[in-house]
Structure formats: C-alpha cells, structure tokens
VOMAR-281022 format. One line per 8 residues: their letters; for each residue x, y, z of N, C-alpha, C. Coordinates in pm, whole numbers, always signed. Layout:
VOMAR-281022
a> X:Y:Z:X:Y:Z:X:Y:Z; ... $
This chain:
VOMAR-281022
xxxxxxxx> -152:+2342:-64:-274:+2263:-64:-248:+2133:-138; -283:+2021:-74:-268:+1889:-134:-387:+1860:-226; -362:+1780:-329:-466:+1739:-422:-489:+1589:-410; -614:+1551:-394:-653:+1411:-386:-736:+1377:-508; -691:+1277:-584:-766:+1231:-701:-860:+1118:-665; -980:+1126:-714:-1080:+1021:-696:-1119:+972:-834; -1093:+845:-862:-1133:+785:-990:-1230:+672:-959; -1349:+680:-1019:-1449:+576:-997:-1512:+539:-1131 $
xxxxxxxx> -1606:+445:-1128:-1661:+392:-1253:-1813:+397:-1258; -1864:+398:-1380:-2009:+386:-1399:-2052:+241:-1385; -1959:+146:-1396:-1991:+3:-1383:-2031:-33:-1241; -1977:+39:-1143:-2009:+11:-1002:-2158:+31:-977; -2210:-45:-885:-2352:-38:-851:-2378:+52:-730; -2275:+119:-681:-2287:+211:-569:-2191:+327:-594; -2229:+447:-556:-2145:+566:-577:-2040:+575:-467; -1936:+494:-483:-1829:+490:-384:-1748:+619:-383 $
xxxxxxxx> -1737:+686:-498:-1667:+814:-504:-1732:+917:-415; -1863:+924:-419:-1937:+1018:-334:-1913:+989:-186; -1914:+862:-148:-1890:+824:-9:-1749:+862:+34; -1650:+837:-53:-1511:+871:-20:-1495:+1022:-3; -1554:+1098:-92:-1545:+1244:-84:-1611:+1295:+43; -1728:+1243:+74:-1798:+1283:+196:-1712:+1256:+319; -1649:+1139:+324:-1566:+1104:+440:-1442:+1191:+447; -1378:+1217:+333:-1261:+1304:+333:-1296:+1443:+386 $
xxxxxxxx> -1410:+1496:+342:-1450:+1629:+386:-1484:+1632:+535; -1528:+1520:+590:-1555:+1511:+734:-1428:+1492:+816; -1326:+1432:+752:-1205:+1394:+824:-1111:+1510:+848; -1096:+1598:+751:-998:+1704:+770:-1003:+1809:+660; -900:+1893:+660:-890:+2003:+565:-750:+2003:+505; -723:+2103:+422:-590:+2118:+365:-573:+2050:+231; -684:+2014:+167:-677:+1945:+39:-791:+1991:-52; -774:+1960:-179:-879:+1978:-278:-895:+1845:-350 $
xxxxxxxx> -1016:+1812:-389:-1046:+1685:-454:-1073:+1709:-602; -1015:+1622:-684:-1044:+1620:-827:-1100:+1482:-858; -1223:+1478:-908:-1290:+1350:-935:-1303:+1328:-1085; -1275:+1203:-1125:-1293:+1159:-1263:-1370:+1028:-1258; -1472:+1017:-1342:-1549:+893:-1352:-1528:+834:-1491; -1494:+706:-1494:-1468:+635:-1620:-1565:+518:-1632; -1577:+458:-1751:-1674:+350:-1768:-1648:+227:-1681; -1526:+172:-1684:-1501:+46:-1615:-1369:+44:-1542 $
xxxxxxxx> -1346:-68:-1473:-1226:-84:-1390:-1096:-73:-1467; -1093:-128:-1588:-968:-126:-1664:-933:+15:-1711; -1025:+109:-1695:-997:+250:-1726:-937:+324:-1607; -942:+264:-1489:-894:+331:-1368:-743:+360:-1369; -657:+269:-1416:-514:+301:-1411:-477:+427:-1488; -527:+441:-1609:-492:+562:-1686:-559:+685:-1626; -679:+669:-1572:-745:+783:-1508:-660:+834:-1391; -611:+741:-1308:-527:+780:-1195:-394:+839:-1242 $
xxxxxxxx> -334:+778:-1342:-207:+829:-1393:-224:+971:-1445; -334:+997:-1514:-360:+1133:-1564:-387:+1229:-1449; -459:+1184:-1346:-481:+1270:-1229:-348:+1309:-1165; -256:+1217:-1159:-126:+1243:-1098:-40:+1332:-1189; -27:+1294:-1315:+65:+1364:-1404:+10:+1495:-1460; -118:+1498:-1492:-174:+1617:-1556:-242:+1712:-1456; -301:+1656:-1352:-369:+1739:-1252:-286:+1759:-1125; -170:+1689:-1119:-74:+1704:-1009:-128:+1657:-874 $
xxxxxxxx> -211:+1552:-876:-262:+1496:-751:-149:+1433:-671; -157:+1447:-541:-56:+1392:-450:-84:+1247:-414; -206:+1204:-432:-248:+1067:-403:-380:+1045:-476; -413:+920:-505:-540:+888:-571:-609:+771:-502; -739:+769:-518:-820:+653:-483:-880:+601:-613; -873:+470:-633:-934:+404:-749:-1045:+314:-696; -1169:+350:-724:-1285:+281:-668:-1357:+204:-777; -1377:+75:-755:-1444:-8:-853:-1521:-122:-789 $
xxxxxxxx> -1611:-179:-869:-1694:-288:-819:-1698:-400:-923; -1606:-495:-913:-1608:-609:-1006:-1732:-695:-984; -1784:-744:-1093:-1898:-835:-1087:-1855:-974:-1042; -1949:-1067:-1034:-1921:-1200:-979:-1870:-1304:-1079; -1872:-1272:-1207:-1837:-1370:-1310:-1684:-1383:-1324; -1636:-1497:-1374:-1491:-1514:-1392:-1429:-1403:-1478; -1497:-1359:-1582:-1443:-1249:-1665:-1429:-1121:-1582; -1525:-1094:-1493:-1517:-976:-1407:-1396:-984:-1315 $
xxxxxxxx> -1370:-1102:-1262:-1254:-1119:-1173:-1123:-1101:-1250; -1121:-1148:-1374:-1003:-1129:-1458:-982:-980:-1487; -1088:-909:-1517:-1077:-765:-1542:-1030:-692:-1417; -1078:-732:-1301:-1035:-670:-1176:-886:-693:-1153; -838:-812:-1183:-696:-842:-1169:-613:-757:-1265; -660:-744:-1388:-589:-660:-1485:-587:-515:-1440; -700:-466:-1388:-706:-328:-1340:-611:-310:-1221; -609:-406:-1131:-522:-399:-1015:-375:-395:-1057 $
xxxxxxxx> -338:-480:-1152:-201:-479:-1202:-168:-345:-1268; -264:-289:-1341:-244:-157:-1402:-226:-48:-1298; -301:-56:-1190:-286:+44:-1083:-149:+34:-1017; -102:-88:-998:+33:-105:-941:+137:-44:-1035; +125:-72:-1164:+218:-14:-1262:+213:+139:-1259; +91:+194:-1253:+77:+340:-1250:+142:+399:-1125; +131:+330:-1011:+198:+377:-890:+349:+380:-909; +402:+274:-965:+547:+266:-984:+595:+367:-1088 $
xxxxxxxx> +516:+392:-1191:+554:+487:-1294:+552:+631:-1243; +465:+661:-1147:+449:+798:-1099:+506:+819:-959; +548:+711:-893:+599:+717:-756:+496:+783:-663; +370:+747:-684:+260:+806:-609:+163:+696:-566; +115:+707:-444:+17:+609:-395:-113:+619:-472; -165:+504:-513:-301:+490:-564:-366:+384:-478; -460:+425:-396:-525:+332:-305:-639:+264:-380; -625:+134:-400:-726:+55:-471:-838:+20:-374 $
xxxxxxxx> -959:+56:-413:-1076:+29:-330:-1177:-47:-416; -1163:-177:-419:-1253:-261:-496:-1347:-334:-400; -1472:-343:-438:-1571:-422:-365:-1628:-521:-466; -1598:-647:-447:-1646:-751:-538:-1792:-781:-504; -1875:-786:-607:-2018:-808:-584:-2046:-935:-504; -1963:-1037:-521:-1989:-1163:-449:-1934:-1163:-306; -1886:-1050:-258:-1849:-1038:-117:-1972:-1026:-28; -2084:-986:-86:-2205:-960:-8:-2315:-1060:-43 $
xxxxxxxx> -2401:-1081:+53:-2511:-1176:+35:-2637:-1111:-23; -2645:-978:-19:-2764:-907:-68:-2722:-770:-120; -2812:-706:-193:-2784:-571:-243:-2765:-473:-127; -2842:-487:-21:-2827:-394:+91:-2692:-413:+160; -2647:-538:+174:-2515:-561:+232:-2405:-509:+139; -2426:-523:+9:-2328:-472:-89:-2316:-321:-77; -2428:-251:-66:-2426:-105:-51:-2356:-66:+78; -2387:-137:+188:-2322:-110:+316:-2171:-129:+306 $
xxxxxxxx> -2129:-240:+244:-1987:-270:+231:-1915:-167:+144; -1976:-132:+32:-1914:-34:-58:-1897:+101:+12; -1999:+142:+85:-1991:+269:+156:-1884:+265:+264; -1886:+161:+343:-1791:+150:+455:-1646:+139:+405; -1624:+57:+303:-1487:+39:+253:-1435:+170:+192; -1520:+239:+115:-1478:+367:+56:-1443:+468:+166; -1526:+473:+269:-1502:+569:+378:-1376:+534:+458; -1357:+408:+488:-1239:+370:+567:-1111:+392:+488 $
xxxxxxxx> -1114:+365:+358:-995:+393:+277:-974:+543:+259; -1080:+621:+259:-1065:+767:+251:-986:+818:+372; -1013:+761:+488:-937:+799:+608:-791:+758:+591; -767:+640:+532:-629:+597:+505:-558:+695:+413; -628:+742:+311:-570:+840:+217:-532:+967:+292; -624:+1015:+374:-596:+1135:+452:-474:+1113:+543; -471:+998:+609:-359:+968:+698:-227:+960:+622; -227:+899:+505:-103:+892:+426:-50:+1032:+395 $
xxxxxxxx> -139:+1125:+368:-96:+1260:+332:-61:+1346:+453; -142:+1338:+558:-132:+1435:+666:-93:+1378:+802; -118:+1250:+824:-91:+1192:+957:-31:+1052:+944; +80:+1038:+874:+135:+902:+852:+168:+829:+981; +194:+902:+1088:+224:+837:+1216:+105:+757:+1267; -16:+795:+1229:-134:+718:+1272:-135:+579:+1209; -88:+571:+1085:-78:+439:+1020:+26:+354:+1092; +138:+414:+1126:+243:+341:+1198:+191:+291:+1333 $
xxxxxxxx> +113:+371:+1401:+57:+330:+1530:-37:+211:+1516; -98:+195:+1399:-193:+85:+1376:-129:-35:+1305; +2:-30:+1285:+70:-141:+1216:+49:-272:+1292; +19:-379:+1220:+6:-510:+1280:-119:-532:+1363; -219:-445:+1347:-339:-458:+1429:-454:-531:+1359; -431:-579:+1238:-532:-659:+1168:-653:-580:+1122; -633:-452:+1090:-745:-370:+1043:-789:-415:+904; -919:-411:+882:-977:-442:+752:-1066:-325:+713 $
xxxxxxxx> -1076:-299:+585:-1165:-195:+536:-1291:-263:+483; -1401:-234:+547:-1527:-297:+509:-1579:-382:+622; -1555:-511:+615:-1602:-601:+720:-1521:-580:+848; -1557:-653:+952:-1494:-634:+1083:-1343:-662:+1078; -1271:-591:+1162:-1126:-610:+1173:-1096:-749:+1226; -980:-803:+1189:-937:-934:+1238:-865:-927:+1370; -797:-816:+1396:-721:-802:+1520:-583:-866:+1504; -495:-832:+1594:-357:-884:+1585:-345:-1027:+1636 $
xxxx> -239:-1092:+1596:-201:-1220:+1654:-81:-1191:+1745; -68:-1268:+1849:+40:-1243:+1944:+132:-1363:+1952; +259:-1334:+1964:+359:-1440:+1983:+342:-1494:+2123; +340:-1626:+2133:+321:-1686:+2266:+448:-1744:+2318 $
C-alpha cells in the first residue's frame, strides 16, 4: 500500500487539502493518506520532510495560499525553495500546489481556482505513483492546473 502525504496550512483561505483528498479517493485505490496541517507556507517543507522520513510517505502534496503582498510572495518563494530542498534531501516528489490570492478577481473565483488546482494536482500525484505512462502521454500538451490549458505549440 502506497502512502500519500498531504500538508496544508491554516493560512489558506480554502481547504485545499480536503479537495485533494476527495479527488484522490475518487481517482483510485491502493493508497492511504496521511494529512498534516501547519500554520503557514514556510512550515510546509519540514511537514513534508517529516511525512516522508517519519511516516514513510511515497509522495507528498504541499498546499498553500500566498497572500497578495510582497512579503507574502517572498514567503511563498522561500517555502518553494524549501520544498525543492526537501525533495532533493529525501529523493521523493513533493508536488507544490500554491494558489496566489491575486490570481483571482473575486473570492468565488479564488475558491474555484483553489479547488480545481488541488484536484488536478491530486490526479498528477496519483499518476506519478500508479500510472506514470499517463504523464508521458500528456508531455508537451500545455496542461495547466487551475485555469484553462494552453495547449501545445507545433513546429511549422
């Protein structure tokens, strides 16, 4: 049985962890989920590292929602760099799922985006563990998590 770690924050304005778990449970079987909630984004790297090293998770999702201020963007960058370091230290994928508050024009659009991005990345997590060939089949297709896909560009 594979273990999937879900790390999310109380700082986020939407329960992205719940959306990711719901989507994973709809997508397939053969795994168990371990969820940890931490205060903020900069707590996500150590939460994921602990999920991997102490709980033996095979993959993690790190879900966060940076605010619109310059300090929030700096914190998101620091958290992202920490997640990259944690991946390299553990040789384990940590799928970063951040939704920046200023990506949306309204609270309802923000909720829609957070839900959709969490769910689409949950499918990516499942595919990385159980169906990696599906990712290969979609290589170069311009997929985006959240807003509409861009589609591929073609050599002319």
